[in-house]
N, C-alpha and C positions, 0 to 999 in steps of 0.2 A: 146382502144377508149379514155379513160381517160388521157392517155398519148399524144394523138394527140390533146385532146381538150386543155391541159395545152400549147403545144407548139404552137398552133394557138392562142389560147386566151392571153397568157402570154407574149408571145416572138413577133409572126408574126405581129399582129393586131398593138401592141405598136410601132413596127418599121415602118409599114407603115405611122403611123401617124406621125412618127418623121421624115421619108423620104419627107413629105409633108410640113414640117417647113422651115422657111427661111434660118436657118443656120443647115442644116440637117447632122447628123453624118454617115447617109448611104444613099445610093440611092437606088430606086426602082430596078434598075438593081441588084444591090448586094444583095437585099432581095430576088429577084427571084432565084438567084445563090444558096443563102443558104438555102432556105426552097423548092424550086422547086413545086412539086405538093401536099404539106402537105395538104391544104385544101380539096384536091379531095379525098385524102386517108382518112380524118376523115369524109367525106361525105359518103364514100363508107362504113367505119366501121358502122356508124350512121344507115345506111339502113340495113345493115347485122343484128346488134344488135336488131333492132325493130322486124326483121322477126323472129329472134331466140326467143325473149320474148313472141312473139305470139305463137309460137311453143310450148313453155314450159306450155302453158295455158292445153296443152293435155296431160302432164305427168301422168302417166310413158310412155304412147306411144309417143314416140318421133321420128320422122322421118325429118330430116333435110338436104337431100341428094339434094333437089331440091335449097338450099340456097346456097350450095356449086357451083350447075349449075350457078347460078347467078354471084357466087364471081368471078369464074375461069376467063371468058372473061376480067375482069376489072383488074386482077394482073397484067397486062402489065405496069401498072401504078407503081407498086412497082419495076419492072425492070429498068425504068427510074430513080426512086428513088435512088436506090442502087447504079448504074452506077454512079450518080452525087455525091455520098455521099463524097468520097473524096476531091472532087473539092470544094464542100460546107464547109468542115471543113478548108479548106485552105484559102478560102475568109474570114472566120470568125477569122482565125489566123491574116490574114494580117490586118484586120479592128482592132483587139485589139491591135496590136504593133504600129499603126500608128496614132490612133485617141483618146486622152483622153476624147473627147465628147461620142464617142461610149461606151468606157469602162464603163463611167458613167450611160449610159442608159442601158447597159447590166446588170450591177450590180444591178439597181433598179427593173429590171424584174426578176433577179435570188434571188432576196430577198423577194419576193412575196410568202405568205404561201403555195400556192398549190405547189410550186416547192419543197418544202420539202429538202431545202438546196441542190439541185441538178441543175447542171449547163445546158445551153443550150446544149453544147456539148453532153451531155448523153441523151437528150430528141431528139436529132437529130439522134442519133444511134439507140434509140428504134425500129423504124420501120425495122433495117436491119435484125432483129432476128424473124420477124413475120412468114416468110413463113416456116421456120424450125418447128415453133411451130404449125403451122396449120397441117404439116404432122405429127407430133407426136399425135395430137388430133384426126386425121383421123384414125391413127393407134389404139387408143383406142377404137374410136366408132366402128371400123369394128370388134374387138374383141369382143364388148358386144352387135352387132347386131346378132340376132337369124337367123339361116339358112333359116327358113320361110318366111323371109323378103328379098326374093331374088331381087327385084329390088330396094330396099333400099341399099342393101350390094353391088351391082353393081354400083350404082352411087358414093357411097364413096369409092370404090376401084379406079374406073375410077378417080376422083378427087385426089386420092392420087398419082396415077401414074402421071397424068400431073402436080402436085405440085412438085413431085420429078424432074421431066424433067425442070421444071421452075428453080428450086433451083441450079441444075447443070449447066444450062445456065448461070445463075446470077454470079454463083462463078467463072465461066470460064471468064466472061465479065470483073468482077472487077479485076481477076488476070491481063488479058490482058490489061486492062486500067492502072493499077498501074506499070507494065512493062514499058508502054509508057511513062508515066509520069516520072518515073525514068530516062530512058534514056534521056528525054527532059531536067531533071534536071541536069543529067551529063553533057549533050552538053553545057548547059548553064554555068555551072562552068568552064568546059575547055575553052570556049570563052572568059570569064571574066578573067580567070588566064593568057591567051595568051595576051589580052589586058594589063594587069598590067605588064607582062614581057616586052612588047613592048614599054611600057612608060617608064618602068624602064632603058631598053637598050638605049632608045633615050635621056633620060635625061643623061646617062653617056657618051654617044657620044658627047653631046652638051656641057657638062662640059669639057670634055677633048679638045675639039675645041676652046674652050674660054681659 
């Protein structure tokens, strides 16, 4: 949640303000491509954290299976984020390479104390690892749940299975998307190469005719 708060408050919101200026170094469309549903992810974690904090008031009797029941239907948001991640970094790289104004804006944001010398790329990558962490946490929770707590154990095991299925789906989708993008990049290089050869050949023919 802290990582997402930094992503939204230190980068997303300043970028949005900058995009509304007269000489905007970034457009609202590019912001949406880079950050996608980051604010929704943050809101989701804030609700989950609030619920977890409330549950901890009853420590050591801790039953949080219902919190994962709430969380699981929302995790399709993560699926969208993960699917978009490579494209997000691609847009960011293009902006850094073509705009001095954007690089200056990014530098100011990354130099803020809350970033602790971490770049925007790093914060954009953090949510990518969250689903596997949930699975590990659920595995530990199940191992510490007593056999007498049948309903709680069942809830946690069901959540773990669903998260494992989601993790596999996300991994497959990312691999497929990467393959498509690699193929498109290769096709682009081939087309550009053919154009260069054509121009060079045409130039030789023209010179010979002259």
